[in-house]
VEXDRENRO-271863 format. One record per residue (C-alpha): residue number from 1; residue in one letter; z negated, y negated, x negated. Coordinates in steps of 0.5 Angstrom, whole numbers, plus 500, padded with zeros to 3 digits. Layout:
 pos code   Z   Y   X
 NUM    a   Z   Y   X
...
This chain:
 pos code   Z   Y   X
   1    l 302 724 235
   2    i 298 730 238
   3    d 291 726 238
   4    q 295 720 241
   5    l 297 724 247
   6    t 290 727 248
   7    k 287 721 248
   8    f 292 718 253
   9    q 291 724 257
  10    s 283 723 257
  11    a 284 716 259
  12    c 288 718 265
  13    r 283 723 267
  14    d 278 718 267
  15    l 281 713 270
  16    a 283 718 276
  17    l 276 720 276
  18    r 274 712 277
  19    i 278 711 283
  20    g 276 717 286
  21    l 281 723 285
  22    v 277 729 284
  23    p 280 736 282
  24    v 277 742 285
  25    e 277 749 283
  26    a 275 756 286
  27    d 271 761 281
  28    r 272 768 281
  29    g 268 771 287
  30    d 267 764 291
  31    l 268 766 298
  32    f 275 763 302
  33    d 274 757 306
  34    p 280 755 310
  35    n 277 748 310
  36    q 278 748 302
  37    h 283 753 300
  38    t 289 756 302
  39    t 293 762 299
  40    a 300 762 295
  41    d 303 767 300
  42    p 303 763 307
  43    n 304 770 311
  44    v 297 772 308
  45    k 291 769 313
  46    p 285 771 310
  47    e 278 771 314
  48    i 273 766 312
  49    g 268 769 307
  50    t 274 773 303
  51    p 272 774 296
  52    i 277 769 291
  53    l 280 773 285
  54    e 283 766 282
  55    t 285 759 282
  56    i 293 758 282
  57    a 293 751 283
  58    t 288 746 283
  59    g 286 742 289
  60    y 284 735 289
  61    i 279 730 293
  62    f 281 723 294
  63    q 275 718 296
  64    n 271 724 299
  65    r 278 727 303
  66    l 281 733 301
  67    i 288 731 300
  68    r 291 738 297
  69    p 287 744 298
  70    v 286 749 292
  71    i 291 755 292
  72    v 288 761 291
  73    k 289 769 290
  74    i 284 773 295
  75    q 282 780 294
  76    t 285 784 299
  77    p 281 789 303
  78    p 283 797 301
  79    e 285 799 308
  80    e 290 793 308
  81    t 293 795 302
  82    q 294 802 304
  83    s 296 800 311
  84    q 302 796 308
  85    q 304 802 304
  86    l 304 807 309
  87    s 306 805 316
  88    p 302 809 322
  89    s 308 811 325
  90    e 311 814 318
  91    p 307 820 315
  92    q 307 820 307
  93    n 312 826 307
  94    a 317 823 312
  95    k 324 824 309
  96    w 330 821 313
  97    h 337 824 313
  98    l 343 820 314
  99    s 346 825 319
 100    e 340 823 324
 101    f 343 816 325
 102    t 349 815 329
 103    e 354 809 328
 104    p 354 805 335
 105    s 361 806 339
 106    i 365 800 340
 107    d 368 799 346
 108    n 373 793 345
 109    n 374 793 353
 110    k 367 791 354
 111    t 365 783 353
 112    d 358 781 352
 113    s 356 775 356
 114    n 350 773 351
 115    f 356 772 346
């Protein structure tokens, strides 16, 4: 059964290649190109030329047109990693105490026209 499934899978891949569907992957160390790659995290906007760490999902080209970019994990610069851990407005040793915060006062007689 395993042999038959392997042959069927191989035949499907051969057919896909013959009609023009080509899988595309990125190797570790390749440089990020937004025309061919995308990141798994949509909030990350890497610069062109950022090194790629790994391919998360294969991309595909169909008849010389990119139909799905390669989804990759990129290398983050050390200074960006540090800035994410510590924001510039908060020193590393900053400690907050609950008494520093006050509850907002609620005045039931006032109405806010924005609501």
